[in-house]
Structures are given as structure tokens and as C-alpha cells.
N, C-alpha and C positions, 0 to 999 in steps of 0.2 A: 424504252421509257425515258422521258426527259428529266426525271427527278434524280437527284443525287442518291447515292447509296446511304441508307440509314442503318447504322450499326445497332442492332437489337441489344447486344450486350451492354453498350454504353447507355442506352435509354433505360435498360433494366437497372443499371447501377444508379442512375439518377433517381429512379423510383424506389431504390433500396430493395430490389428483388434479386433473389439468388436463383439463376436459371442454369440448368445443366446444358451441356453442349447440344444434346438432342433437342431440348426445348428451344434453344436459340435458333437452331436450324429450322424447326417447324415454324416458329414465329416469324423468322426472316422471310420464308416463302409466303406465309399468309400476308405479311405486310406488303410485300412486293405485289401480290395479287390485288390487294385493296387499292394500292396506289395506281396500279395499271387500270383498274376499273374507273377510278376517279379521273384519270387522264383521258379515258375514252369519253367521259361525260363532257369534257371541255370541247369536244368536237361537235356537240349537238348544236343545231341551229335554234336559238331561243329568241330570235328577233321578233319583237312585238308581243312577247309574253311578259305580263306584269310580274314583278317579284312578289313573293308571298312568304309569310312566316309558316303557314300551314298548308298542306295539300288540299284541304277542303275548307269551305267557309265555316267559321266558328261564330256561334251566336251565344248571347247570354243565356244561361240556363237558370231558370227560376223554378221554385216549387210551384205546383199548381194552385196551392192555397194562398199564395202571396201574389197580389197584383203586380203586373210588370212595371207600372209607374211607381216611382219612389214615394214612400210614405212621407207625409208632412212631419216635420220635426216634433210638433206638438203631439201628434198621435203616437210617435215612438216614445216620447217622454211620459205620456199619460199611461202607457202600458208597462213602464219600467217599475220593478218592485221597489226601488229606492233611487232617489234623485236629489241632486243639490246643484245649485248654480247652473241650471239648464244642462246638466250632464248626468248620465247614468252612473250611479255609484255601485261599485262592486267590492266584495270583501278583499281585504289585503291577503296576499298569499306569500308566505315566507317559507322557503325550503329549510329543512333542518340541516345544520352544518355538521 
């Protein structure tokens, strides 16, 4: 593995976690296995593959009873229970202190 050794006990201290020696040993092996897998991914040929945020295409999800085209502002305001200055008014919410 080309990465440096990562000290699990040090990282646990940064996260303010108290780990036993056995837990540190288990987590160290798991971390090294994860980093080994990530390193093996760097050897894949990804030439010509577009970078994506999601593994599958993501589309806008709308309820069936709402048309996919955006509603005109006037229609939204006409259906609002209370409005002022071309804005929908909502009740003030103040949490009890």
C-alpha cells in the first residue's frame, strides 16, 4: 500500500473516542483494508468515462397530481390562504424558551 500508516488511536483521540487496545487493532485492520481497496480502484482505466455525482440518472420527481411545468406565480398566489405584497403569508412561529 502506498499510503502512510494512519494511527487509529490518534484519530480516535481527535474524535474524542475512547477505544480499547482490541478495538484499535480491529479498526486498524479494517482501515488498512479500506485504503487497500481504494488504492486498487486507482488502477482502473476510466478513460472516456464522464464524471458523475450519481451512479444512475436522477430526474425530478413530482407528484402525479402536479403538472411538471412550473405553475404561474398568479396561480400560486390565488390558491394561498393568506397573501400580502405578492407573497404568501404564514403564521409566525416562536419557540418557547
